[in-house]
C-alpha positions in Angstrom: -66.6 -4.6 -76.7 -69.8 -3.1 -78.4 -72.9 -5.1 -78.3 -73.8 -6.8 -81.8 -77.3 -6.1 -83.3 -79.6 -9.0 -84.1 -81.1 -9.0 -87.8 -84.7 -10.3 -88.0 -85.4 -12.7 -90.8 -87.8 -11.7 -93.6 -91.4 -12.6 -93.3 -92.9 -15.2 -95.8 -94.9 -12.6 -97.5 -91.7 -10.6 -97.9 -93.5 -7.3 -96.6 -92.2 -5.0 -93.9 -94.9 -5.8 -91.4 -93.9 -6.5 -87.7 -95.7 -8.2 -84.8 -96.0 -5.7 -81.9 -95.4 -8.3 -79.1 -92.2 -9.3 -81.0 -91.0 -5.8 -81.0 -91.6 -5.3 -77.4 -89.8 -8.6 -76.5 -86.9 -7.6 -78.8 -86.6 -4.2 -77.3 -86.6 -5.7 -73.8 -84.0 -8.2 -74.9 -81.9 -5.5 -76.3 -82.1 -3.5 -73.2 -81.1 -6.4 -71.0 -78.2 -7.4 -73.1 -76.3 -4.2 -72.8 -76.9 -4.1 -69.0 -75.1 -7.6 -68.6 -72.6 -6.6 -71.2 -71.8 -3.4 -69.3 -71.7 -5.3 -66.1 -69.2 -7.8 -67.5 -67.1 -5.0 -69.0 -67.2 -3.2 -65.6 -66.3 -6.4 -63.8 -63.5 -7.1 -66.3 -62.1 -3.7 -65.4 -62.9 -3.3 -61.8 -61.8 -6.7 -60.8 -58.2 -6.4 -62.1 -58.1 -3.0 -60.5 -59.1 -4.4 -57.2 -57.1 -7.7 -57.4 -53.8 -6.0 -58.4 -53.6 -3.9 -55.4 -54.7 -6.8 -53.2 -51.8 -8.8 -54.9 -49.4 -6.0 -54.3 -50.7 -5.7 -50.6 -50.3 -9.4 -50.2 -46.8 -9.2 -51.5 -46.0 -6.2 -49.3 -47.4 -7.9 -46.2 -45.6 -10.8 -46.9 -42.4 -8.9 -47.2 -43.3 -7.1 -44.2 -43.9 -10.4 -42.4 -40.4 -11.6 -43.5 -38.9 -8.3 -42.2 -40.8 -8.7 -39.0 -39.4 -12.3 -38.7 -35.9 -11.0 -39.6 -36.4 -8.3 -36.9 -37.7 -10.7 -34.4 -34.4 -12.8 -35.0 -32.3 -9.7 -34.8 -34.0 -8.7 -31.6 -33.6 -12.1 -30.1 -29.8 -11.8 -31.0 -29.8 -8.4 -29.4 -31.4 -9.6 -26.4 -28.8 -12.5 -26.2 -26.1 -9.8 -26.7 -27.6 -7.6 -24.0 -27.8 -10.5 -21.8 -24.0 -11.3 -22.5 -23.3 -7.6 -22.1 -25.1 -7.6 -18.6 -23.1 -10.6 -17.5 -20.1 -8.9 -18.8 -21.0 -5.6 -16.8 -21.5 -7.7 -13.7 -18.1 -9.3 -14.2 -16.6 -6.1 -14.9 -18.2 -4.4 -11.7 -16.9 -7.5 -9.8 -13.5 -7.0 -11.3 -13.6 -3.2 -10.5 -14.5 -4.1 -6.9 -11.6 -6.6 -6.8 -9.4 -3.8 -8.3 -10.6 -1.2 -5.8 -10.0 -3.7 -3.0 -6.6 -4.7 -4.2 -5.7 -0.9 -4.8 -6.8 -0.2 -1.2 -4.9 -3.1 0.0 -1.8 -2.1 -1.9 -2.1 1.4 -0.6 -2.4 0.2 2.9 0.6 -2.0 2.3 2.6 0.9 0.9 1.5 3.1 3.9 2.8 0.4 6.4 5.8 0.0 4.3 6.5 3.8 4.6 5.9 3.9 8.2 8.1 0.9 8.6 10.8 2.4 6.6 10.4 5.6 8.7 10.6 3.7 11.9 13.7 1.9 10.7 15.4 5.1 9.6 14.5 6.6 13.0 16.0 3.4 14.6 19.0 3.5 12.5 19.6 7.2 13.4 19.2 6.4 17.1 21.5 3.5 16.7 23.9 5.7 15.1 23.7 8.2 18.1 24.0 5.4 20.5 27.1 4.1 18.8 28.6 7.4 18.8 27.8 8.0 22.4 29.2 4.4 23.3 32.4 5.4 21.3 32.5 8.7 23.2 31.9 6.8 26.5 34.6 4.1 25.6 37.1 6.7 24.7 36.2 8.5 28.0 36.5 5.5 30.0 39.7 4.6 28.4 41.1 8.1 29.1 39.9 7.6 32.8 41.3 4.2 32.9 44.7 5.4 31.5 44.7 8.4 33.9 43.7 6.0 36.8 46.3 3.5 35.9 48.8 6.5 35.6 47.7 7.8 38.9 48.0 4.2 40.6 51.4 3.9 39.1 52.3 7.1 40.5 50.9 6.3 43.9 52.8 3.0 43.8 56.0 4.7 43.2 55.3 7.2 45.8 54.3 4.4 48.3 57.5 2.6 47.4 59.5 5.9 47.9 57.7 6.5 51.0 58.3 2.9 52.4 61.9 3.2 51.4 62.1 6.5 53.4 60.2 5.0 56.3 62.7 2.1 56.4 65.6 4.5 56.3 63.9 6.6 59.0 63.2 3.7 61.2 66.8 2.6 60.8 67.8 6.0 62.2 65.8 5.1 65.4 68.3 2.7 66.9 71.2 5.0 65.9 69.5 7.8 67.8 68.7 5.6 70.6 72.4 4.6 70.7 73.5 8.4 70.6 70.9 9.1 73.4 72.3 6.3 75.5 75.9 7.4 74.9 75.1 11.0 75.9 73.2 9.5 78.9 76.2 7.6 80.0 78.4 10.7 79.6 76.1 12.6 81.7 76.2 10.0 84.3 80.1 9.9 84.1 80.4 13.7 84.2 77.4 15.1 86.2 79.0 18.4 87.0 79.6 19.5 83.5 76.3 18.4 82.2 73.6 21.1 81.7 69.8 21.1 82.0 69.3 21.8 78.4 71.3 18.8 77.4 69.3 16.5 79.5 66.4 17.7 77.5 68.2 17.0 74.3 68.9 13.5 75.5 65.1 13.0 76.3 64.1 14.4 73.0 66.4 12.1 71.2 65.2 9.2 73.2 61.6 10.2 72.2 62.3 10.7 68.6 64.3 7.3 68.5 61.2 5.7 70.0 58.8 7.1 67.4 61.0 6.3 64.6 61.3 2.7 65.6 57.6 2.5 66.1 56.5 3.9 62.8 53.8 1.9 61.0 55.0 -0.4 58.4 53.1 0.0 54.9 52.0 -3.3 53.0 54.0 -4.2 49.9 51.7 -3.3 46.9 52.2 -5.0 43.6 
């Protein structure tokens, strides 16, 4: 706004005469009024210019504060999630340890089972070999028993035959003894006609008859 000029009232005489003191005070008043007016104009211009950035800055600070609060809430949620993740990681590590332990135990059990199966297979092979050897031994023993039984049967038959022959030979003993006695009686009755070799024959017949009669008897085997 432009400063307004003040019109002086006319004097009583109606002339154009002026008081010097009045002119000085009027000039001073005129100089002071534009300074106040300029200050007011400048204040009305500068204050909005400084207050608007303040408002903008305040709004921005408020928005930033809300964002900071939101970020703090989000960070707290992230911290909670991290805490849960840490617990889950600890649980997973424990589960991994358990799995490793179970895997090791399973591998050990499988190794023991493999060794057991190998030992069982070896035992079965040895059992088969022993069974085959037992079958061969049984067959060999059966053959030996059959041969032995056949030999015993043959020996029994031979013993029976020998016993029968011995009985027959022993039965010849008395007959030979009778013949020897008869020949001896003949020699006694006819001493002239007898010869020396005939006497020897008679003695030999007697000896043979004695041996035949005294042959050992074999026990009867069944």
